[in-house]
N, C-alpha and C positions, 0 to 999 in steps of 0.2 A: 504494500500500500504506500502510496505517496500522496502528498498533499498538494492541491492545486493552487497556484498563484501565491507567491510571496509569503509563505508561512514561516518566515525566519524566526518567529517567536516560539516555535515549537522545538523543544529539545528532543532530538531523536536518539533513542537508546536501543541496545540490542540489535545492531545492524547485521544484515545477513552477510554471508561469506562472499557473495559476488558484488558487494557494495562498491568497492574501489574501482573495479573494472566497469561497472555500470556508470559511475559518475564520470569516468573518462570519455565514454562514447557519447554521453548526454552533452557534456561540455563541447565536444567536437561537432555535434550535430546542430545544436540550437542556432548558431549564427547563420546557418545556411537555409533555415526554414523560411518559406514564403510568408508574407505578412498575413495571409488569410488563415494560416494555421496558428491559432492562438490557444491560450490556456483554457478558455471557455469551451471551444468546440472539441478540444482534446479531451476534456473532462466528460463531455456528453458522449464521446466515442465509447466509453465503457458501458453506458446504457444501451447503445445500439448493439454492442457486442453481446450483451446479455440476451437481448431479444433474438439475435441471430443464432446464438448457442442453443436456445430452446427449439428454434425451427430446424436447425441441423440435426439435433438429437431426434426430432420426430421423424425426419426422412431417413436417418441412419438405421432405422428399423428394417428398411428394405435392402440396404447395402452398407456394410461396415466401412466401405471406402469413403463414405461421407465423413468419417472421423478425421480424414486428412483436412477437411474444411474446418472441423472443430479445432484441430491443432492450430490451423492458420488464424482462427479467431482469437485463440489464446495468445498467440504471438503478437497480433495486432493490438490486443488489449494491453499487453505488457508494454509495448512501445509507447502507446498513447498515454498510458498511466504513468510511465516513467518521465515523460516529457512535459506533462501539463503544468506542474508546479514550477519546474525549471524555466519554462518559457515565460510564465507569468512574472517570475522574479527578474529574468533577463530584460524583459520589456517594461517592467514597472507597472503592470496592470492594476495592482492594488486590490485584487479580489481574494484576499487571504481568508476572510470569513466565509464568503460564498464558496470559495474553492475547497476549503477544509470540509465544509458540510456536505456539499454535493459530491465531491470526490469519494468520500468514504461511504456515503449512502449508495452510490452507484457500484462501489466495490462489493458491497454486500449483495446487491441485486445481481451482480455478475456471478458471485458464488452460487446464489440460488438458481440462476440460469444454467450453470454447469451441472448442478445436481439434478435439475429437471431433465436435462439432456440425457444423463446416464440413467435416469429413472425410466425413460422411454425404452432404453435398450434392455433393461432388466426390471420389469415391473414386479417380479416376484421378490426382488431384493430391497423393497421399499423400506423395510425396518432398518436396514443398515444405512441407507441413504438418509433416512430421517435422523439416525444417530449422528451421522456426519454433519448434517445441517445444524443440529443442536450443539455439537462440539465446536465446530468452527464459529457458529453464531455466538457462543459463550465466550470464545477467545476474542471476538470482535468487541463484545460488550465489556469484557475485562480491560481491553486496551483503552477504550473510550472513557471508562470510569476512572482509570488511572490517570489519563490525560486531564480529566476534569479536576482532579485533586492536586496533581503535581505539575501540570503543564509539560510533562514528558510524554513523548509519543513512542511507544514500544514498537519497534519495527520487525521484531522476530523473537523467536524463542530458541535458545541455544544456538544462536547465529543461523537459524533456519527461518526464512521468511516466505512471503507469498510467492516470490519469484522462483525460489527453489521448488515450491509446490507446483507451480505452473510447468516447470521443466519436467517434473515427475509425471504430470498429467499427459504431456506430449509423448513421453516414453511409453506410458501405459496405453495411450491410443494406438501407437505404432504396434505394440505387442498384440493388442486386440485385433487389429486389422489382419495381421499375419497368422493369428490363431483363431480365437473366437471369443464370444462374450463370456464363456465359462471362466476365462481368466479373472473377470470381475468378481465372480462368485468366490474366488480365493482371496483376491486383493481387498475387497470392500471390508470384510470383518477385521482383517489385519490393520487396515487403514483407520477404521473406526476405533479400534483399540489403541492405536498409536496416538490419535487425536485426543482420546480420553485421558491417556497418561500425560500428554503435553498440557492439557487443561488442568489436571490435578496439580502438576508441578508448578505451573504458572500461578494459579490461584493461591497455592500454599506459599510461594515465594512473595507474592505481592501482599497478601494479608499480613504476613509476618513483618514485612517492611513497614506497612502502614500502622500496625499495632505498636511497633517500636517507636515510630514517629509520634504517635499519640501519647504514649506513656512518657516520652522525653519532653514533650511540649506542655505537660501539666503545669 
């Protein structure tokens, strides 16, 4: 997740492993973007990607090769989501509050769109997809609550962020295309368990930190 337009007031913590590489290509790209590409329409691109993901998931029921399109959507969303805030800061758009709100709202919608796409492929695995939605959703909520209290925006857990997760989805899509959806029947329970463990670790760490802060501030 990134924040759109000039959110330099946000202290970003727990950066993902690919952070430095990502910042280099963003810095090299921004000066060459045409003026019509701005932080606002880059932010809206995530919403469009969410809608497209649902549509592609629907048609992928007839041919798993449509998952190539889903992987392309994930890549496009990654690029636009990475550039939106940086473009806003570079051009001084001043949409830090609008950008922070809309960007993360659309991020959550994109997550929902992806889960719906996979739900079309495996309707019998709905309980695991629901578990993933609850797990990821709770991590989103934890991140935003922590930001509201400390003004620190947690970018990942154990240096694993959304971008590493997107790479994992692209790899998973490729495996499914060359095998079958039965791979998802194995992956989804494991993934749901991993997200559950990450949630427990995250909440445990954050609540201990905040409890310590409260007791020290008495």
